[in-house]
N, C-alpha and C positions, 0 to 999 in steps of 0.2 A: 464484419464478423460478429459473432455473438459471444456471449459469456462462455459457451461451450468451446468455441475456437480459442478464446483467451485461456481457458483452462488447459487446452492441449498445448498451447504455446508455453505456458508455465511449466509443463512437464518436460518440454524439450530443452529447457535451459541448462540441463545437466545437474540439477539439484542446486541446493543453496544451504550453506551451513547455518546453524543457529547463530543469530546475531548479525547476519549479513543480508544484503538485498541485491536484487537484479531488476533490470528494467526492460520492458518490451514496448511495442507500439500500443496505442489505445484502442484500435479496432472500432472506432466510432461508438464506443459505449457511452450512454447518456451520462453527463456529469451534472450535478446539481449543487446549488449553493444554499446553505442554511444560515439563517440569522436568528436572533432572538425573536423576531416577529414571525418567522416562518417555521418555528418549532411548535408542535411535534411533526413527525415525519410526514403525515398526510398533507401537510402544507408545503412540501418541497416543490421547488420550481426547477424544471430542467431548462438550462440556459445555454448549454454548450455540449460538445462531445469530447471525450477524453482523447488526448494525443499520446499519452503514455500510461502504462500500468506498472507500478513498482511492487514487486513481490518481496516479502521478507519472512523470515522464520523466527518466531519468538520462542523463548524457553518454556518448558513445562515445569510449573511449580508443584512438584509432588515430593516433598521431602527435602532434606539437607542441601547444602551448598547454595543458600539463598544469595550470598554475596556475589557469586559467579553468575547466577541467573539474573540478578539486577544489572550487572555489567552487560550481559548479553542483551537484555531488553533495551537498555540505553543505546547499545550499538545498533539495534534494529532501526531506531528512530534516526540516529545520526547518519548511518549508512544510507538510509532512504533519502534523507534530506541532502546529503552530499551528491547522490545520483540526480536528484531533482535540479540542483544548482548546475551540475555538469551538463545537463541536457536542456537548460534554459527553461525549466518549468516555472510558470508564473504563479500558480496556485496549486494547493495540494489538499486532499481530503484523506484522513487516516481512519480506516475502519478496523474494528476489532472483532 
């Protein structure tokens, strides 16, 4: 499956509240590893294929309630990592 298929799958998850995460299959999307030797991006090396994709919804920082938004952002990461552990994920890449 392609990124388009992954996008479709993300839409069929029934939504996701801010600060939470959901997981799907990886659809053989290329996965890469970055190290200090392989940065910048043009030196990336594809070494494997994704087994899972974790979707999360971060807060929008546009005015007041920054304390709540900080808690929501933290929850994005902790919920994603909890799902990764629950599904036996051995490595994870966070994109923003």
